[in-house]
C-alpha positions in Angstrom: 80.5 86.0 80.3 81.7 83.9 83.2 78.6 82.6 85.5 80.5 82.8 88.6 80.8 86.8 87.7 77.7 87.2 86.1 75.5 87.5 89.5 78.3 89.6 91.5 77.1 92.5 93.1 78.5 95.6 93.1 81.2 96.5 95.2 80.0 98.3 98.7 82.7 101.4 98.5 83.4 103.0 102.2 85.3 106.5 102.4 86.9 107.5 105.9 87.4 111.4 106.1 89.1 113.4 108.5 90.8 117.0 108.3 93.9 116.4 106.4 93.6 112.6 105.8 97.4 112.1 107.5 96.1 110.8 110.8 93.0 109.4 111.5 91.2 108.2 108.0 94.4 106.9 106.8 94.6 104.6 109.7 90.7 103.9 109.6 91.3 103.2 106.0 94.4 100.7 106.8 92.4 99.0 109.4 89.4 98.3 107.3 90.9 97.1 104.5 93.1 94.7 106.7 89.6 93.5 108.2 88.3 93.4 104.9 91.1 91.2 103.3 91.1 88.9 106.5 87.7 88.3 105.6 88.4 87.3 102.1 85.8 90.7 101.1 88.1 92.6 98.8 86.3 91.8 95.5 83.1 93.1 97.4 84.0 95.5 99.8 86.5 99.1 98.8 88.0 101.3 101.3 89.4 104.7 100.5 90.2 107.9 102.8 90.3 111.4 102.0 90.3 114.8 103.9 88.0 117.9 104.1 91.1 120.0 104.0 93.6 120.7 101.1 96.8 121.2 103.3 98.2 117.7 102.8 97.0 116.7 99.5 99.8 114.1 97.9 101.7 113.5 101.5 102.0 110.4 103.1 100.6 109.8 106.4 102.1 111.5 109.4 105.0 109.3 110.3 103.4 108.9 114.2 100.7 107.3 112.5 102.4 104.8 110.1 104.5 103.7 113.1 101.5 103.1 115.3 99.5 101.1 112.8 102.7 98.9 111.4 103.0 98.1 115.3 99.4 96.5 115.2 100.1 95.1 111.6 98.3 97.8 109.3 100.4 99.1 106.5 99.3 102.5 105.8 102.9 104.3 104.6 102.1 103.9 100.8 98.3 106.2 101.0 98.3 109.8 99.8 96.4 112.5 101.0 93.7 113.6 99.0 90.4 115.8 99.3 87.1 114.9 99.2 85.5 115.8 95.9 82.4 116.1 94.4 82.7 112.8 92.9 82.8 110.9 96.4 78.9 111.9 97.3 78.1 109.7 94.0 80.3 106.8 94.3 80.6 105.8 98.0 78.1 104.1 100.1 79.2 104.8 103.5 81.1 108.3 104.1 82.3 108.3 107.3 83.6 111.3 109.5 85.9 111.3 112.4 84.7 113.8 114.2 81.8 116.5 114.0 83.5 119.1 112.5 84.3 116.4 109.5 80.5 115.9 109.5 79.5 119.1 109.4 82.0 120.3 106.5 80.7 116.8 104.6 77.1 118.1 104.8 77.8 121.3 103.5 79.5 119.6 100.6 77.3 116.7 99.9 74.4 117.2 97.5 71.1 116.7 99.2 70.1 112.9 97.7 73.5 111.6 99.5 73.0 113.0 102.8 72.2 109.7 104.4 75.7 108.3 103.0 77.1 110.8 105.6 77.8 109.2 109.2 80.3 109.4 112.1 82.7 106.6 112.2 82.0 106.1 115.7 78.4 105.3 115.1 79.6 101.8 114.7 81.8 101.4 117.8 80.6 100.5 121.1 83.1 103.2 122.8 82.3 105.7 125.2 83.7 108.3 122.5 81.3 109.8 119.7 84.2 110.9 117.7 88.0 109.6 116.9 90.0 112.4 118.6 92.7 114.3 116.1 95.9 113.0 117.8 98.0 115.6 115.4 99.0 117.2 118.7 99.3 114.7 121.1 101.9 111.9 121.7 102.0 107.9 121.3 98.7 107.2 123.2 97.1 109.8 120.8 97.7 107.3 118.1 97.0 104.1 120.1 93.4 105.6 121.0 92.9 106.0 117.6 93.9 102.5 116.7 91.5 101.2 119.7 88.4 103.4 118.5 88.8 102.7 115.0 89.4 98.5 115.1 86.2 98.6 117.2 83.9 100.5 115.1 85.6 98.8 111.7 84.6 95.2 113.1 81.2 96.5 113.9 80.9 98.3 110.7 82.1 95.1 108.7 79.3 93.2 110.2 76.8 95.8 109.2 77.8 95.8 105.6 77.8 91.9 105.4 74.3 91.6 107.1 72.7 94.7 104.9 74.6 93.5 101.5 74.3 89.6 102.5 77.9 89.2 102.2 79.4 85.8 103.7 83.1 85.6 104.0 
């Protein structure tokens, strides 16, 4: 066994969750992935996204989300929507909902032993918003707002994870 890998901590796993996994959660997934990569922490922090609903399973993110993300340097076009499943509550250390309805749905699905993993993503942000609004029925400004809120929260989430899990970038 390589002595460098002998003491590697297990990866911290983060799941971003919205309703359909085509707008907000894939955006948060892409933003956090890029932040992780920029900080050379891909080996130590993993991120994925899912939806509480099953309407869009297997679909790519909404084209408006893809375009808005790309304008800021995030590539989310290859992601495929999936629904939260029972094993996610075991696997992930942080399960972060975009809004109160998503959080309530997650709480109903989640075993009692894992309830502490559930939070709103914007718990980590400095915004006056407490939730990430669904941009599906809004114009470009809605998708820009999602990015603004998610970028802020993801930066602070990374700081927390680095401090809590003793990671140095």
